[in-house]
Each structure stands twice: as structure tokens, then as C-alpha cells.
C-alpha positions as CSV (number, residue, x, y, z in Angstrom):
1,X,0.0,0.0,0.0
2,X,1.1,3.5,-0.7
3,X,2.2,5.7,2.2
4,X,-0.3,8.4,1.1
5,X,-3.3,6.0,1.3
6,X,-2.2,4.9,4.8
7,X,-1.8,8.5,5.8
8,X,-5.4,9.2,4.8
9,X,-6.8,6.3,6.6
10,X,-5.1,6.9,10.0
11,X,-7.3,9.9,11.0
12,X,-10.4,8.2,9.7
13,X,-9.8,5.0,11.7
14,X,-8.9,7.1,14.7
15,X,-12.2,9.0,14.5
16,X,-14.1,5.7,14.1
17,X,-12.4,4.0,17.0
18,X,-12.9,7.1,19.2
19,X,-16.6,7.2,18.3
20,X,-17.0,3.5,19.0
21,X,-15.4,3.9,22.5
22,X,-17.7,6.8,23.3
23,X,-20.7,4.8,22.1
24,X,-19.8,1.8,24.2
25,X,-19.3,4.1,27.3
26,X,-22.8,5.6,26.8
27,X,-24.5,2.3,26.3
28,X,-22.8,0.7,29.3
29,X,-23.8,3.7,31.5
30,X,-27.4,3.4,30.3
31,X,-27.5,-0.3,31.0
32,X,-26.1,0.3,34.5
33,X,-28.7,2.9,35.2
34,X,-31.5,0.5,34.0
35,X,-30.2,-2.2,36.3
36,X,-30.2,0.2,39.2
37,X,-33.8,1.1,38.5
38,X,-34.9,-2.5,38.2
39,X,-33.3,-3.3,41.6
40,X,-35.0,-0.3,43.2
41,X,-31.9,1.7,43.8
42,X,-31.7,5.4,43.5
43,X,-29.6,6.8,40.7
44,X,-27.1,9.3,42.0
45,X,-27.3,12.7,40.5
46,X,-23.9,14.0,39.3
47,X,-23.3,17.6,40.2
48,X,-21.2,19.6,37.8
49,X,-17.8,20.4,39.3
50,X,-17.1,24.1,39.5
51,X,-13.7,25.3,40.3
52,X,-13.5,29.0,41.3
53,X,-9.8,29.1,40.5
54,X,-10.1,27.7,37.0
55,X,-9.6,31.2,35.4
56,X,-6.5,31.8,37.5
57,X,-4.9,28.6,36.3
58,X,-5.8,29.3,32.7
59,X,-4.6,32.9,32.8
60,X,-1.3,31.8,34.3
61,X,-0.9,29.2,31.6
62,X,-1.5,31.7,28.9
63,X,0.9,34.3,30.5
64,X,3.5,31.6,30.8
65,X,3.1,30.6,27.1
66,X,3.4,34.2,26.1
67,X,6.6,34.7,28.1
68,X,7.8,31.4,26.5
69,X,7.2,32.7,23.0
70,X,9.0,35.9,23.8
71,X,12.0,34.1,25.2
72,X,11.9,31.6,22.3
73,X,12.2,34.6,19.9
74,X,15.2,35.9,21.8
75,X,16.8,32.5,21.8
76,X,16.2,32.1,18.1
77,X,17.8,35.4,17.3
78,X,20.9,34.6,19.5
79,X,21.4,31.2,17.9
80,X,21.4,29.3,21.2
81,X,20.1,26.1,19.7
82,X,21.1,24.2,16.5
83,X,17.4,24.2,15.4
84,X,15.6,27.5,16.0
85,X,12.3,25.9,16.8
86,X,13.7,24.1,19.8
87,X,13.9,27.4,21.8
88,X,10.2,28.2,21.2
89,X,8.9,24.8,22.3
90,X,11.2,24.5,25.3
91,X,10.4,28.0,26.5
92,X,6.7,27.6,26.0
93,X,6.6,24.4,28.0
94,X,9.0,25.7,30.7
95,X,7.1,29.0,31.3
96,X,3.6,27.4,30.9
97,X,4.6,24.8,33.5
98,X,6.0,27.4,35.8
99,X,2.8,29.5,35.5
100,X,0.7,26.5,36.4
101,X,3.0,25.6,39.3
102,X,2.9,29.1,40.7
103,X,-0.9,29.2,40.3
104,X,-1.3,25.9,42.1
105,X,1.0,27.0,45.0
106,X,-1.1,30.2,45.3
107,X,-4.4,28.3,45.3
108,X,-3.1,25.8,47.8
109,X,-2.0,28.6,50.1
110,X,-5.4,30.3,49.8
111,X,-7.3,27.0,50.5
112,X,-5.3,25.9,53.5
113,X,-7.0,26.6,56.8
114,X,-5.3,29.4,58.8
115,X,-4.0,28.5,62.2
């Protein structure tokens, strides 16, 4: 088989397999709920999880990514890496991770009970 044909079928097969997995999960959850009703059990209601600090984490990730892009541009112009794209990717992951780390430390500090 040609490589181009395989390259076209990979995303199609991935989408079909992902859809089949989602369908199996939905059907099995429905069957489980039907069995619970037949046995007279009460179906637990799932509350949507709301995190008041979600926007803080997302904002810190975006700020870190922006700082990473800036530093990646500086590293590209200085020629610090053999391939210029490496500086961008490394800086984005580094500063994005640092932003999330700092946000989680701040959130944990706010949530801990004060003595």
C-alpha cells in the first residue's frame, strides 16, 4: 500500500475508534442505570464540578506561554540552539509549566486553613 493512502486512513480510523469507544461508554452507562432502577436503587445525580480558581490557572498558563514565545524569539535570534524551533517549544513548555506551578501554589496557600 502507498504511504499516502495509509496517511489518509489513519485519522479516519482514529475517529471511528474514538466514536466506538464513546458509544460503548454511553450504552454501558445506560445499562447500568437501567439495572439500578430494576433493583429499586436510587440513581445518584452528578453535580457539575465548579472550580473557582479555573480562570486563574488558565490565565497563568497563557501568560507563561506568552513569556515562552518571547524568550523563544530571543533564543532564536541569538542562535542558542542548533534548530531555531527548539527554543520556542522549550520556552513555552517551561514557562507554561512554571505558570501552572505558581498558580497551584497560590491556590493551595489560599485554601489551607489558617491556624
